[in-house]
C-alpha positions as CSV (number, residue, x, y, z in Angstrom):
1,M,-12.9,15.0,-2.7
2,F,-12.8,11.7,-4.5
3,R,-16.4,10.5,-3.9
4,K,-17.3,10.0,-7.6
5,L,-14.4,7.6,-8.3
6,S,-14.1,4.2,-8.1
7,V,-11.0,2.2,-7.4
8,L,-10.1,-1.6,-8.1
9,V,-7.2,-2.9,-5.7
10,V,-5.7,-6.2,-6.3
11,G,-2.8,-7.7,-4.4
12,D,-1.6,-9.5,-1.3
13,V,-3.9,-8.9,1.8
14,M,-3.0,-9.9,5.6
15,L,-4.4,-9.3,9.1
16,D,-2.5,-7.1,11.2
17,R,-3.2,-8.0,14.8
18,Y,-1.8,-6.1,17.8
19,W,-1.4,-7.2,21.4
20,F,-0.8,-4.2,23.6
21,G,0.3,-4.4,27.3
22,E,2.7,-3.6,30.0
23,V,6.3,-4.9,30.3
24,N,7.4,-4.9,34.0
25,R,9.4,-7.9,34.4
26,I,12.1,-10.4,32.5
27,S,11.1,-13.9,32.0
28,P,13.0,-16.4,34.5
29,E,12.7,-18.9,31.4
30,A,15.1,-16.7,29.2
31,P,16.5,-13.4,29.3
32,V,13.3,-11.8,27.5
33,P,10.8,-9.3,28.5
34,V,7.4,-10.7,29.4
35,I,4.5,-8.7,28.2
36,A,1.3,-8.6,30.3
37,V,-1.5,-8.3,27.6
38,S,-4.3,-6.0,28.3
39,D,-5.6,-5.4,24.9
40,T,-5.9,-6.5,21.3
41,E,-6.9,-5.1,18.2
42,E,-7.1,-6.2,14.4
43,R,-6.8,-4.2,11.3
44,P,-6.6,-4.8,7.6
45,G,-3.0,-5.0,5.9
46,G,-1.2,-5.1,3.2
47,A,-3.6,-4.6,-0.1
48,A,-6.7,-4.7,2.2
49,N,-5.0,-1.6,4.0
50,V,-4.9,0.0,0.7
51,A,-8.4,-0.5,-0.1
52,S,-9.1,0.9,3.6
53,N,-7.2,4.0,3.0
54,V,-9.1,4.3,-0.5
55,R,-12.3,4.0,1.1
56,A,-11.5,6.4,4.2
57,L,-11.1,9.1,1.5
58,G,-14.5,8.6,0.4
59,A,-14.1,6.4,-3.2
60,K,-15.8,3.5,-4.0
61,C,-13.6,0.4,-3.7
62,T,-13.5,-3.2,-4.9
63,L,-10.7,-5.6,-3.3
64,L,-9.5,-8.7,-5.0
65,S,-7.2,-11.4,-3.3
66,V,-7.0,-14.7,-1.7
67,V,-7.4,-16.0,2.0
68,G,-6.9,-19.1,3.8
69,D,-10.0,-21.1,5.2
70,D,-9.3,-20.0,8.6
71,E,-10.4,-17.8,11.5
72,A,-8.1,-14.9,10.4
73,G,-9.5,-14.9,6.8
74,V,-12.9,-14.6,8.4
75,S,-11.8,-11.6,10.5
76,L,-10.3,-10.1,7.6
77,N,-13.7,-10.2,5.6
78,R,-15.8,-8.8,8.4
79,L,-13.2,-6.0,9.0
80,L,-13.4,-5.1,4.9
81,N,-17.3,-5.6,5.1
82,N,-17.8,-3.2,7.7
83,S,-15.4,-0.6,6.3
84,G,-17.8,-0.4,3.3
85,I,-15.5,-2.3,1.3
86,E,-16.7,-4.7,-1.7
87,A,-14.4,-7.4,-0.9
88,V,-13.8,-10.5,-3.1
89,L,-11.8,-12.9,-1.3
90,H,-11.1,-16.1,-2.7
91,C,-10.7,-19.3,-0.2
92,D,-7.6,-21.4,-0.5
93,P,-7.8,-24.3,1.8
94,G,-4.1,-25.0,1.5
95,M,-2.9,-21.8,2.7
96,L,-2.9,-19.7,5.7
97,T,-4.1,-16.0,5.9
98,T,-1.1,-13.8,6.4
99,V,-1.2,-12.6,9.8
100,K,1.2,-10.1,11.3
101,L,1.2,-10.1,14.9
102,R,2.9,-7.1,16.7
103,M,3.4,-7.0,20.4
104,I,3.5,-3.2,21.8
105,S,4.2,-1.7,25.0
106,R,4.0,2.1,25.8
107,N,3.7,2.6,22.0
108,Q,7.0,0.4,21.1
109,Q,6.9,-2.6,19.1
110,L,8.4,-5.3,21.0
111,L,8.2,-8.3,18.6
112,R,6.6,-8.8,15.3
113,A,5.6,-12.5,14.3
114,D,4.5,-13.6,10.7
115,F,2.4,-16.4,9.6
116,D,1.9,-16.7,5.7
117,T,1.8,-19.4,3.0
118,R,1.7,-18.9,-0.8
119,P,-1.9,-19.5,-2.5
120,T,-2.3,-22.1,-5.5
121,H,-2.4,-21.3,-9.1
122,E,-6.2,-22.3,-9.6
123,I,-7.2,-19.6,-7.1
124,L,-4.9,-17.2,-8.6
125,A,-6.4,-17.6,-12.1
126,R,-9.7,-16.7,-10.5
127,C,-8.6,-13.6,-9.4
128,L,-7.5,-12.8,-12.7
129,S,-10.8,-13.5,-14.0
130,D,-12.3,-11.3,-11.5
131,F,-9.8,-8.6,-12.2
132,L,-10.7,-8.4,-16.0
133,E,-14.6,-8.4,-15.1
134,Q,-14.1,-5.6,-12.7
135,L,-12.1,-3.2,-15.4
136,D,-15.0,-1.7,-17.2
137,T,-16.5,-0.4,-13.8
138,V,-13.6,1.4,-12.4
139,D,-11.6,4.6,-12.8
140,V,-8.1,3.5,-11.6
141,A,-6.7,0.1,-10.6
142,I,-3.8,-0.5,-7.9
143,I,-1.9,-3.5,-7.7
144,S,-0.3,-3.9,-4.0
145,D,2.6,-6.4,-4.4
146,Y,3.8,-7.6,-1.0
147,A,5.8,-10.4,-2.5
148,K,3.3,-13.0,-0.8
149,G,2.5,-14.8,-4.1
150,G,-0.6,-13.6,-4.9
151,L,0.1,-11.7,-8.1
152,R,1.5,-14.4,-10.3
153,H,-0.5,-12.9,-13.4
154,I,0.3,-9.2,-12.9
155,K,1.5,-8.8,-16.5
156,E,-1.7,-9.8,-17.8
157,M,-3.6,-7.6,-15.5
158,I,-1.5,-4.7,-16.5
159,A,-1.9,-5.3,-20.3
160,A,-5.7,-5.4,-19.7
161,A,-5.9,-2.3,-17.7
162,R,-3.8,-0.3,-20.3
163,S,-5.9,-1.7,-23.3
164,K,-9.0,-0.1,-21.7
165,N,-7.1,3.2,-20.8
166,I,-7.7,2.4,-17.0
167,P,-4.5,3.7,-15.3
168,V,-2.8,1.0,-13.1
169,L,-0.7,2.2,-10.0
170,I,1.8,-0.4,-8.3
171,D,3.5,-0.7,-5.2
172,P,6.5,-3.0,-6.1
173,K,8.4,-5.5,-4.1
174,G,11.7,-7.1,-4.9
175,A,14.8,-6.4,-7.0
176,D,13.1,-7.2,-10.3
177,F,10.9,-4.6,-11.7
178,S,10.6,-6.1,-15.1
179,Q,7.4,-7.6,-14.4
180,Y,5.8,-4.2,-13.7
181,H,6.3,-3.1,-17.6
182,G,3.7,-0.8,-19.2
183,A,2.2,0.4,-15.8
184,T,1.1,4.0,-15.2
185,M,3.3,4.5,-12.2
186,I,5.2,2.6,-9.7
187,T,5.7,3.8,-6.0
188,P,9.0,2.3,-4.5
189,N,10.6,3.6,-1.5
190,I,14.2,4.9,-1.7
191,T,15.4,1.4,-0.4
192,E,13.7,-0.5,-3.0
193,F,14.5,1.9,-5.9
194,Q,18.3,1.6,-5.1
195,R,18.1,-1.9,-4.7
196,V,17.2,-1.8,-8.4
197,V,19.2,0.9,-10.0
198,G,21.9,1.1,-7.4
199,E,23.3,3.7,-5.1
200,I,21.7,7.3,-5.2
201,K,24.1,10.0,-4.4
202,D,22.6,13.2,-5.1
203,E,19.4,14.7,-7.0
204,R,21.1,14.2,-10.1
205,S,22.0,10.7,-9.9
206,L,18.1,10.3,-8.6
207,E,16.7,11.9,-11.8
208,T,19.0,10.2,-14.0
209,A,18.3,6.7,-12.5
210,A,14.5,7.4,-12.5
211,G,14.8,8.4,-16.4
212,K,16.5,5.5,-17.2
213,L,13.9,3.1,-15.3
214,I,10.9,4.8,-16.9
215,A,12.2,4.2,-20.3
216,E,13.3,0.6,-19.6
217,L,9.6,-0.2,-18.1
218,N,7.5,2.1,-20.2
219,L,6.3,4.0,-17.4
220,D,4.2,7.2,-17.3
221,Y,5.6,8.0,-13.8
222,L,7.7,7.0,-11.2
223,L,7.1,7.9,-7.4
224,V,10.0,7.7,-5.3
225,T,9.1,7.9,-1.5
226,R,12.3,9.2,0.4
227,S,11.4,9.0,4.2
228,H,12.6,12.5,5.9
229,E,13.6,13.5,2.4
230,G,10.1,13.6,1.2
231,M,8.7,12.5,-2.2
232,S,10.0,12.7,-5.9
233,L,7.5,12.4,-8.8
234,I,9.3,11.8,-12.0
235,S,7.2,11.9,-15.4
236,R,8.0,10.2,-18.7
237,N,8.8,13.6,-20.2
238,G,11.4,14.2,-17.5
239,D,9.6,16.7,-15.3
240,V,10.3,16.2,-11.5
241,T,8.4,17.6,-9.0
242,H,9.6,17.1,-5.2
243,S,7.3,17.6,-2.1
244,P,9.3,17.8,1.5
245,A,8.4,15.5,4.2
246,R,5.1,16.7,6.1
247,A,5.2,14.5,9.2
248,K,4.9,16.6,12.3
249,E,5.9,13.4,14.4
250,V,6.6,10.1,13.5
251,Y,5.2,7.1,15.5
252,D,5.1,4.2,12.9
253,V,5.8,4.1,9.4
254,S,4.3,0.7,8.8
255,G,1.7,1.0,5.8
256,A,2.7,4.5,5.0
257,G,3.2,3.2,1.3
258,D,-0.4,2.1,1.4
259,T,-1.7,5.2,2.1
260,V,0.6,6.9,-0.6
261,I,-0.3,4.7,-3.1
262,G,-4.0,5.0,-2.5
263,T,-3.9,8.6,-2.4
264,M,-1.9,9.2,-5.3
265,A,-4.1,6.7,-7.4
266,L,-7.3,8.8,-6.4
267,C,-5.4,12.0,-7.5
268,H,-4.2,10.8,-10.8
269,A,-7.9,9.5,-11.5
270,A,-9.1,12.8,-10.7
271,E,-6.7,14.1,-13.2
272,L,-5.2,16.7,-10.8
273,E,-1.4,18.5,-11.8
274,D,1.7,16.8,-10.7
275,F,2.2,19.1,-8.0
276,E,-1.0,18.7,-6.6
277,K,-0.9,14.9,-6.6
278,L,2.4,14.8,-5.2
279,T,1.4,17.5,-2.3
280,I,-1.9,15.3,-1.3
281,A,-0.1,12.1,-1.2
282,N,2.7,13.4,0.6
283,T,0.3,15.0,3.1
284,A,-1.6,11.8,3.5
285,A,1.4,10.1,4.5
286,G,2.4,12.7,6.5
287,I,-0.6,12.1,8.8
288,V,-0.7,8.3,8.8
289,V,2.8,8.1,10.1
290,G,1.8,10.3,13.2
291,K,-0.7,7.0,14.0
292,L,0.4,3.9,15.7
293,G,0.2,0.9,13.7
294,T,-1.5,0.3,10.2
295,A,-4.0,3.3,9.8
296,T,-6.0,5.1,7.3
297,V,-6.5,8.9,6.7
298,S,-10.0,10.4,6.6
299,E,-11.2,12.6,4.0
300,Q,-11.7,15.4,6.7
301,E,-8.3,14.9,8.2
302,L,-6.7,15.4,4.7
303,I,-8.7,18.3,4.0
304,T,-8.1,20.3,7.3
305,E,-4.4,19.3,6.9
306,L,-4.3,20.7,3.3
307,N,-5.9,23.7,4.4
308,G,-3.2,24.6,7.1
309,I,-0.8,24.0,4.2
310,E,-2.5,26.6,2.0
311,S,-2.8,29.3,4.7
């Protein structure tokens, strides 16, 4: 479906670690459960999960980011290389690779512990240089912002991509979207969207607020993911396309936004119609939330699910 496309992903990467086990007692030291860990697993997270989703759908993918000089950075690099992703991960000795450790028992998350620091300016300048060099070889760029400090040059990246007519899609973070000015599309969830534009009471208020934000930021599109209410894609010319939620059963929404932006970027680069873009991205999200933890959707899974919708 997307095998001829090449995607550039830049942003905050992390290593997602999972400890699985049974909880059968309460600690005598404090009123907290004791998990007897029986299995562990590591998966690419953040921008690395975006890249993993792109690659799982058959496209070529290059990932640019920063990691620490530590065991977690080595593990993340290994996982990405094994997935066929061209990972360019600059090593910053002054930071720790971001790690999210989740403890899970009987498919329920009991606790999450986060480990991270911010990269230095010098390392980030190298990422910008790499980004500029890669633009001539890709069909679309994705910027995955997890507010971990890895995107200090985001404005320059957007300007460079647009100057070469390379669409750039951004998964935003925070309450100030002004830094994303000029992007092709941003993909906030409904909570992030309301944090910027105020409360959304109905469809009309959503469309009005979206139109104002598109004009203010000079976007081509705004995609709002709305949890159980599905997704809405609003274009610069005011066209609104909505797709209802497609998840049959929700196990875990972590990383679903990564799947959405990866799939949407591929659909946009393939020049599909707005309804097709939204249907495919929404279907991919419906599949991934039915999986435990940070996950990807394969090309075959997506095709099978789409065929089921059409029939």
